[in-house]
C-alpha positions as CSV (number, residue, x, y, z in Angstrom):
1,M,38.9,-13.9,39.8
2,K,35.2,-11.9,39.4
3,F,33.9,-11.0,36.4
4,P,33.2,-7.2,35.7
5,E,29.7,-6.0,36.3
6,L,27.4,-6.0,32.8
7,R,25.3,-2.5,32.7
8,P,23.5,-2.5,29.4
9,R,22.9,1.2,30.5
10,R,26.3,2.4,29.5
11,L,24.8,2.9,26.2
12,R,22.1,4.6,26.8
13,Y,24.1,7.6,29.0
14,N,23.2,10.2,26.6
15,N,22.0,11.3,23.2
16,K,25.1,10.5,21.2
17,I,25.9,7.3,22.1
18,R,21.8,6.1,21.9
19,K,22.1,7.4,18.2
20,M,25.1,5.8,17.6
21,V,24.1,2.7,18.6
22,K,20.6,2.5,17.3
23,E,19.8,-0.9,15.7
24,T,16.7,0.0,13.5
25,Q,17.1,3.7,11.4
26,L,14.1,4.8,9.8
27,S,14.5,6.8,6.7
28,I,11.9,8.8,4.6
29,D,14.0,7.0,1.2
30,N,12.1,3.8,2.2
31,F,8.3,5.2,2.6
32,I,5.7,5.1,0.1
33,Y,2.6,7.8,0.5
34,P,-1.0,6.6,-0.4
35,I,-3.3,9.2,-2.8
36,F,-6.8,8.9,-3.2
37,V,-8.1,10.5,-6.5
38,S,-11.7,11.0,-7.5
39,E,-13.5,12.0,-10.6
40,L,-16.5,12.8,-8.7
41,I,-15.3,15.8,-6.9
42,D,-13.6,19.6,-8.3
43,K,-11.8,20.3,-4.6
44,K,-10.4,18.2,-2.3
45,Q,-12.2,16.7,0.9
46,E,-11.0,15.0,3.9
47,I,-11.9,11.8,4.4
48,R,-14.3,11.7,7.7
49,S,-12.4,8.5,9.0
50,M,-8.9,9.6,8.5
51,P,-8.1,13.3,9.2
52,E,-6.0,15.1,6.9
53,I,-6.4,12.6,4.6
54,Y,-8.3,13.7,1.4
55,Q,-9.9,12.7,-2.0
56,L,-8.5,14.6,-4.2
57,D,-9.4,15.9,-7.6
58,I,-6.4,15.6,-10.3
59,D,-5.3,19.4,-9.4
60,S,-5.5,18.9,-6.0
61,A,-3.6,15.8,-6.3
62,V,-1.0,17.2,-8.3
63,Q,-0.4,19.8,-5.6
64,E,-0.3,17.1,-3.0
65,A,2.4,15.3,-5.2
66,I,4.5,18.5,-5.3
67,E,4.2,18.6,-1.4
68,V,5.6,14.7,-1.2
69,D,8.0,15.4,-3.6
70,K,10.0,18.5,-1.8
71,L,9.4,16.8,1.6
72,G,11.9,13.9,0.0
73,I,9.5,11.3,0.3
74,P,10.3,9.4,-3.1
75,A,7.3,7.2,-4.1
76,V,3.3,7.4,-4.1
77,I,0.9,4.7,-4.4
78,L,-2.2,5.9,-6.4
79,F,-6.1,4.6,-5.8
80,G,-8.8,5.8,-8.2
81,I,-12.5,6.6,-7.8
82,P,-14.3,6.6,-10.9
83,E,-17.2,8.5,-11.8
84,K,-18.5,5.4,-13.6
85,K,-18.7,1.8,-12.1
86,D,-20.0,-1.1,-13.7
87,A,-20.1,-5.3,-13.0
88,I,-16.6,-5.7,-14.8
89,G,-14.9,-2.4,-13.5
90,S,-14.3,-1.3,-17.0
91,S,-13.1,2.2,-16.1
92,A,-10.0,0.8,-14.3
93,Y,-8.4,0.3,-17.6
94,E,-9.6,2.8,-19.9
95,S,-6.8,4.9,-21.2
96,N,-8.5,8.0,-20.5
97,G,-9.4,7.0,-16.7
98,I,-8.9,8.3,-13.3
99,I,-5.6,7.0,-12.7
100,Q,-4.2,7.1,-16.3
101,K,-4.6,10.8,-16.3
102,T,-3.2,11.2,-13.1
103,I,0.1,9.4,-13.8
104,R,0.7,11.4,-16.6
105,A,-0.2,15.0,-14.5
106,L,2.1,13.8,-11.7
107,K,4.5,13.0,-14.5
108,E,4.6,16.3,-15.9
109,N,5.0,18.0,-12.5
110,T,7.2,15.9,-10.3
111,N,9.8,13.6,-9.9
112,L,8.0,11.0,-8.0
113,Y,8.4,7.5,-8.5
114,I,4.4,6.5,-9.2
115,I,3.3,3.3,-8.0
116,T,-0.5,1.9,-8.8
117,D,-2.9,-0.1,-6.9
118,V,-4.3,-2.7,-9.3
119,C,-7.6,-3.9,-8.2
120,L,-11.2,-3.6,-9.4
121,C,-12.9,-2.8,-6.0
122,E,-13.1,0.8,-6.5
123,Y,-14.9,0.0,-10.3
124,T,-17.3,-2.3,-9.7
125,D,-20.8,-1.2,-9.0
126,H,-20.4,-4.4,-6.6
127,G,-17.5,-3.4,-4.9
128,H,-15.8,-6.8,-5.1
129,C,-12.0,-7.3,-6.4
130,G,-13.0,-9.0,-9.6
131,I,-15.8,-10.5,-11.9
132,I,-18.9,-12.3,-10.3
133,K,-20.3,-15.2,-11.6
134,N,-23.1,-17.1,-10.1
135,N,-22.7,-14.5,-6.4
136,Y,-18.9,-15.5,-6.2
137,V,-15.9,-14.0,-7.5
138,D,-14.6,-15.8,-10.5
139,N,-10.8,-15.8,-9.9
140,D,-9.7,-17.4,-14.0
141,E,-12.0,-14.5,-15.4
142,T,-10.7,-11.7,-13.4
143,L,-6.9,-12.2,-14.4
144,K,-7.5,-11.1,-17.9
145,Y,-9.0,-8.0,-16.5
146,I,-6.8,-7.0,-13.7
147,A,-3.9,-7.7,-16.4
148,R,-5.3,-5.0,-18.6
149,Q,-5.9,-2.9,-16.0
150,A,-2.2,-2.8,-14.7
151,L,-1.2,-2.7,-18.9
152,S,-2.7,0.9,-19.1
153,H,-1.3,2.4,-16.0
154,V,2.3,1.3,-17.1
155,K,1.1,2.7,-20.9
156,A,0.0,5.8,-19.2
157,G,3.5,6.4,-17.3
158,A,3.3,4.1,-14.1
159,D,6.8,3.1,-12.9
160,M,5.9,-0.1,-11.0
161,V,2.1,-1.8,-10.6
162,A,1.1,-3.3,-7.4
163,P,-2.1,-5.8,-7.9
164,S,-4.0,-6.2,-4.6
165,D,-6.8,-8.3,-5.7
166,M,-5.5,-11.3,-3.8
167,M,-6.6,-13.6,-7.0
168,D,-4.5,-16.7,-7.5
169,G,-2.1,-16.0,-10.7
170,R,-2.8,-12.5,-11.1
171,V,1.3,-11.6,-10.7
172,S,1.7,-14.4,-13.5
173,A,-0.9,-12.5,-15.9
174,I,0.2,-9.1,-15.0
175,R,4.2,-10.3,-16.1
176,H,3.0,-12.2,-19.4
177,L,1.0,-9.2,-20.4
178,L,3.5,-6.3,-19.5
179,D,6.5,-8.4,-20.8
180,E,4.5,-9.4,-24.5
181,N,4.0,-5.4,-24.8
182,G,7.7,-4.1,-23.9
183,F,7.4,-3.5,-20.4
184,T,9.7,-6.3,-19.1
185,H,11.4,-3.3,-17.1
186,I,8.4,-2.8,-15.0
187,P,8.7,-3.9,-11.6
188,I,5.3,-6.1,-9.4
189,M,5.0,-5.3,-6.3
190,S,2.4,-7.8,-5.2
191,Y,0.2,-7.8,-1.7
192,S,1.3,-11.2,-1.2
193,A,0.0,-11.6,2.4
194,K,-3.2,-9.4,2.5
195,Y,-5.7,-10.5,5.1
196,A,-9.4,-10.3,5.5
197,S,-8.6,-7.6,8.0
198,A,-11.2,-5.5,10.0
199,F,-8.6,-2.5,9.7
200,Y,-9.8,-1.8,6.5
201,G,-12.8,0.4,7.3
202,P,-11.7,3.7,7.0
203,F,-9.9,2.8,3.6
204,R,-13.5,1.8,2.3
205,D,-14.6,5.1,3.1
206,A,-11.6,6.5,1.0
207,A,-11.7,4.4,-2.0
208,E,-15.1,4.2,-2.3
209,S,-15.1,0.5,-2.3
210,T,-17.0,-1.2,0.1
211,P,-18.8,-4.6,-1.2
212,K,-22.4,-4.5,-1.7
213,F,-22.7,-8.1,-0.6
214,G,-20.8,-10.6,1.4
215,D,-17.5,-10.0,1.9
216,R,-14.0,-10.5,1.0
217,K,-12.8,-13.9,3.0
218,T,-13.2,-16.2,-0.3
219,Y,-10.1,-14.4,-1.8
220,Q,-8.3,-12.5,1.0
221,M,-6.5,-14.0,3.8
222,D,-7.5,-15.7,7.0
223,P,-5.8,-13.6,9.8
224,A,-4.9,-16.9,11.8
225,N,-3.1,-18.2,9.2
226,R,0.8,-18.0,9.0
227,R,2.0,-20.6,7.3
228,E,-0.3,-20.0,4.4
229,A,1.3,-16.3,3.8
230,I,4.8,-18.1,3.4
231,K,3.1,-20.1,0.4
232,E,1.3,-16.8,-1.0
233,G,4.9,-15.2,-1.1
234,M,6.6,-18.0,-2.5
235,L,4.1,-18.3,-5.3
236,D,4.2,-14.9,-5.9
237,I,7.8,-14.9,-6.5
238,E,7.6,-17.7,-8.6
239,E,5.3,-16.0,-11.3
240,G,7.5,-12.8,-11.4
241,A,7.2,-11.1,-8.1
242,D,10.0,-8.3,-7.5
243,I,8.7,-7.1,-4.5
244,L,6.1,-8.6,-1.5
245,I,3.6,-6.5,0.3
246,V,2.2,-7.6,3.9
247,K,-0.9,-5.7,4.7
248,P,-1.6,-4.8,7.4
249,A,1.9,-4.1,9.2
250,L,0.8,-3.6,12.9
251,A,-1.0,-7.2,13.4
252,Y,1.0,-8.8,11.4
253,L,4.7,-8.0,12.3
254,D,5.2,-11.7,12.6
255,I,4.6,-12.3,9.1
256,I,6.6,-9.4,8.1
257,R,9.7,-11.1,9.9
258,D,8.5,-14.3,8.0
259,F,9.1,-12.7,5.0
260,K,12.4,-11.3,5.7
261,E,13.8,-14.5,6.7
262,Y,12.6,-16.5,3.9
263,F,12.4,-14.4,0.9
264,Y,15.3,-12.7,-0.6
265,V,13.1,-10.0,-2.2
266,P,12.6,-6.5,-1.0
267,I,9.5,-6.6,1.9
268,A,7.1,-4.4,2.0
269,A,4.6,-3.1,4.7
270,Y,1.2,-1.5,4.4
271,N,0.3,0.6,7.6
272,V,-3.0,0.8,6.7
273,S,-6.2,3.3,7.4
274,G,-7.2,1.8,10.2
275,E,-4.1,1.5,12.1
276,Y,-3.5,5.1,10.9
277,S,-6.9,6.6,12.1
278,L,-6.4,4.6,15.8
279,I,-3.7,7.0,16.7
280,K,-5.4,10.2,15.2
281,A,-8.0,9.3,17.2
282,A,-6.0,8.7,20.3
283,A,-4.2,11.7,19.7
284,E,-7.0,13.9,19.1
285,K,-8.7,12.7,22.8
286,Q,-4.8,13.4,24.1
287,F,-4.5,9.9,25.4
288,I,-1.0,9.8,23.4
289,D,1.7,11.8,22.3
290,E,1.2,11.8,18.2
291,E,4.9,12.4,17.5
292,N,6.4,9.7,19.7
293,I,3.8,7.2,18.4
294,I,4.3,7.9,14.7
295,I,8.2,7.1,15.4
296,E,7.3,3.9,17.5
297,V,5.0,2.7,15.4
298,L,6.9,2.9,12.1
299,T,10.4,1.9,14.1
300,S,8.2,-1.6,14.8
301,I,7.0,-2.1,11.4
302,K,11.1,-1.5,9.9
303,R,12.5,-3.4,13.0
304,A,10.3,-6.2,11.8
305,G,11.5,-6.6,8.8
306,A,10.1,-4.3,6.0
307,D,12.4,-2.8,3.5
308,L,9.7,-0.1,2.1
309,I,6.4,1.4,4.4
310,I,3.6,2.6,2.7
311,S,2.3,4.9,5.5
312,Y,-0.7,7.7,5.6
313,F,2.0,9.3,8.2
314,S,5.0,9.3,5.6
315,K,4.2,13.2,5.5
316,S,4.3,13.6,9.2
317,L,7.9,11.6,9.6
318,A,9.2,14.0,6.9
319,K,8.4,16.3,8.5
320,I,9.4,15.1,12.2
321,Q,12.8,14.2,10.9
């Protein structure tokens, strides 16, 4: 007996059947839009290396957030640029700091779920993510400042905090301080596998956070390491993390897949600034079809296993869909 001829193309015959059997669906419900808010400006300013992405004053941030809300994007993640920087990043945890004021303004004007990036790099005069001692970032000394920053965000109204500093033990320090202050319901979305990547260049323009000396390789992960990411994820879950982030996304799709298979918590991926700017630059030159590239890239991140995607393309996706 001759077996029937196998033809996968039968399920590609027209758009209806292709949609019916589509394995990976993009939903705007799974996206988080990054917003940069600065005390140094009084109107929005386009970021030179990130077309259509802006540094915003608080009023402009509110207008941006209202647009995001209307587009159906459920959440934003906030990054702050303070007027004052010092060695310990004291502006990061002031009750009336730039992020704290922005949280309150967004809560008054939108229904967005507000996540805050927790790190000192934007607030220190040296640009590193922690407290410097003897020209080295002191891990344990940094923890109390990171935890204090997270608590100040939550007191201002943040729905979730996302520590990105990559200090050992920072999830535990934040969890304990939040719990001690009655915020046991606030989740932590930890940057668990945050690599020392060359894809962060445009972000450093946006957040004005370039280190004044050295680099971040002593605390961010080596791009060559895969098993180490699993260890980082395990430690963060043990310390109380509710969601794990892989950053960047496109060059680390294997890590996203590993996290999805190893861990039973939601996995987020950060589709970072360099990934965004490469696409925008190629589209400007008309080398690519921007809309289709956006869909393909975001689908690949979701297909790899990301439950949530932090992306500068969130608004574009909402408009495409």
